[in-house]
C-alpha positions as CSV (number, residue, x, y, z in Angstrom):
1,M,66.2,182.3,147.8
2,A,62.8,181.5,149.2
3,D,59.5,183.6,148.5
4,S,59.4,186.3,151.2
5,I,57.9,189.4,152.2
6,E,60.4,192.3,152.5
7,T,59.7,194.9,155.1
8,E,61.9,198.0,155.2
9,V,62.6,201.7,155.5
10,K,65.2,204.2,154.6
11,I,66.3,207.2,156.9
12,R,68.1,210.1,155.5
13,M,71.4,210.9,156.9
14,P,72.2,214.6,156.1
15,D,75.7,214.8,157.4
16,G,77.4,212.7,154.8
17,A,79.0,208.9,154.9
18,A,81.6,209.7,157.3
19,A,79.1,211.0,160.0
20,A,76.5,208.2,159.4
21,L,79.2,205.6,159.9
22,D,80.1,207.2,163.2
23,H,76.8,207.4,164.1
24,I,76.3,203.7,163.4
25,E,79.2,202.5,165.3
26,R,78.6,204.8,168.3
27,H,75.5,202.7,169.0
28,G,77.2,199.5,168.8
29,F,76.8,198.3,165.1
30,R,79.6,196.8,163.5
31,V,80.5,196.2,159.7
32,R,79.2,192.9,158.3
33,T,79.8,193.2,154.8
34,P,82.4,195.8,153.9
35,R,81.4,198.7,151.3
36,S,81.0,197.7,147.8
37,L,79.4,199.1,144.7
38,Q,75.7,198.0,143.8
39,V,74.7,198.7,140.1
40,D,71.1,198.4,139.8
41,Q,69.2,198.3,136.3
42,V,65.4,198.5,136.6
43,F,63.4,197.0,133.7
44,D,59.7,197.7,132.6
45,R,57.5,197.2,129.7
46,P,57.7,200.2,127.2
47,G,54.5,201.4,128.5
48,G,55.6,201.4,132.0
49,D,53.3,198.7,133.2
50,L,55.4,197.6,136.3
51,R,55.9,201.2,137.5
52,N,52.3,202.1,137.3
53,A,51.6,199.0,139.2
54,R,54.3,200.2,141.7
55,Q,56.1,196.8,141.1
56,L,59.8,196.6,140.3
57,L,61.9,194.0,138.1
58,R,65.8,194.6,138.6
59,V,69.0,193.3,138.0
60,R,71.6,194.0,140.4
61,S,75.2,193.4,139.8
62,E,77.7,193.4,142.5
63,N,81.3,191.7,142.9
64,G,80.7,189.5,139.7
65,R,77.3,188.4,140.9
66,A,74.0,189.2,139.6
67,V,70.5,189.1,141.3
68,L,67.3,189.3,139.6
69,T,64.6,190.6,141.8
70,F,60.9,191.1,141.5
71,K,59.0,193.2,144.2
72,G,55.2,193.2,144.3
73,T,52.9,196.1,145.0
74,P,53.6,197.5,148.4
75,F,50.8,196.7,151.0
76,P,49.3,199.8,153.0
77,G,50.9,200.8,156.1
78,P,53.9,202.5,157.8
79,Y,56.6,200.5,156.4
80,K,57.2,199.4,152.8
81,S,56.2,195.8,152.8
82,R,55.8,193.9,149.7
83,E,56.5,190.5,148.0
84,E,60.2,189.9,147.0
85,L,61.5,187.0,145.1
86,E,65.2,186.9,144.1
87,A,67.3,184.4,141.9
88,A,71.3,184.7,141.5
89,T,73.6,184.1,138.8
90,E,76.9,185.2,137.8
91,D,75.8,186.0,134.3
92,A,74.3,189.5,134.4
93,A,74.4,189.7,130.5
94,Q,72.3,186.8,130.2
95,L,69.8,187.9,132.6
96,I,69.5,191.2,130.5
97,K,69.0,189.4,127.3
98,I,66.4,187.1,128.5
99,L,64.5,190.4,129.9
100,D,64.9,191.8,126.3
101,R,63.5,188.9,124.6
102,L,60.6,188.9,126.8
103,G,59.8,192.7,126.0
104,Y,61.3,194.4,129.1
105,V,63.4,197.5,128.6
106,P,65.9,199.3,130.8
107,S,63.9,201.9,132.5
108,F,66.0,203.5,135.4
109,R,69.7,202.7,136.4
110,Y,71.1,203.5,139.9
111,E,74.2,203.1,141.9
112,K,75.0,202.9,145.4
113,Y,77.8,202.1,147.6
114,R,76.3,199.7,150.5
115,T,77.9,198.7,153.6
116,S,76.0,196.2,155.9
117,F,76.1,196.3,159.7
118,G,74.8,194.1,162.7
119,L,75.0,194.0,166.5
120,P,77.5,191.3,168.1
121,E,74.7,190.2,170.3
122,E,71.9,190.2,167.9
123,T,69.8,187.2,167.6
124,E,66.7,188.3,165.5
125,A,67.2,188.5,162.0
126,G,67.4,192.2,160.4
127,L,69.6,194.2,158.3
128,L,70.9,197.5,158.8
129,T,72.5,199.0,155.6
130,M,74.2,202.4,155.1
131,D,73.7,203.4,151.1
132,E,75.8,206.1,149.8
133,T,73.9,207.3,146.6
134,P,74.5,210.3,144.3
135,I,71.8,212.0,146.0
136,G,73.0,211.5,149.5
137,V,73.3,208.9,152.4
138,F,70.4,206.6,153.5
139,L,70.2,203.9,156.2
140,E,68.0,201.1,155.2
141,L,66.5,198.9,157.9
142,E,64.9,195.7,156.7
143,G,63.3,193.0,159.0
144,S,60.2,192.5,161.1
145,E,58.3,195.8,162.0
146,S,59.5,195.1,165.7
147,W,63.1,194.9,164.6
148,I,62.9,198.1,162.5
149,D,61.4,200.2,165.4
150,R,63.9,198.7,168.1
151,T,66.8,199.4,165.7
152,A,65.7,203.0,164.8
153,L,65.2,203.7,168.2
154,R,68.6,202.7,169.3
155,L,69.9,204.8,166.7
156,G,67.8,207.9,167.9
157,F,65.2,207.6,165.2
158,S,61.6,207.2,165.1
159,A,58.9,206.5,162.8
160,K,58.7,210.1,161.7
161,D,62.0,209.7,160.3
162,Y,60.9,206.8,158.0
163,L,60.9,207.0,154.2
164,T,59.0,204.4,152.2
165,V,59.5,205.4,149.0
166,S,61.9,203.7,146.3
167,Y,65.3,205.4,145.2
168,A,63.5,206.1,141.8
169,T,61.2,208.3,143.6
170,L,63.8,210.1,145.7
171,Y,65.9,210.7,142.5
172,R,62.9,212.0,140.6
173,E,62.0,214.3,143.5
174,H,65.9,215.6,143.6
175,R,65.7,215.9,139.9
176,A,62.7,218.2,140.1
177,I,64.6,220.6,142.3
178,H,68.1,220.1,141.2
179,G,67.9,218.9,137.6
180,G,70.3,216.1,136.5
181,V,70.8,213.0,134.1
182,P,68.0,210.6,133.9
183,D,69.7,207.9,135.7
184,M,71.0,208.3,139.4
185,V,74.8,207.0,138.7
186,F,77.9,208.5,140.0
């Protein structure tokens, strides 16, 4: 994949997956990619260098495919925007072995069921996903700032509903209140 800047927000859907799916479809969106399990393993240096710099190094496994992702430090603003670099392979174990040899260690594992949606008439690139996680259901809107705002408005949301934190941060907040295991897994 080409080098790029990723811009995204999350929106919490408190009434569960069935209600979120109904809400999305009532607003004209249709499934583009069916629901599948994504297993994300975050890596860092033992001292937490990447986390402290608000950067991310992740191996995502889904349907026999693995994607290595680096996300840079977010830029200031109302959206979560940052550099994103990705490379794909079918050998997650080899990616993990390379990271280990470079001194990176697993730091956080999280799982989610993801379904992606689109509009039949859509001409501008953007991605609407529904993530079912162990701590709830979230929509993720990824695209240009104007696409995010238009899509949120179409779905009945506004900037006040935007979350710009990571799943790791959301899970740390959840654990502070409810307790739980160190990783966000089913």
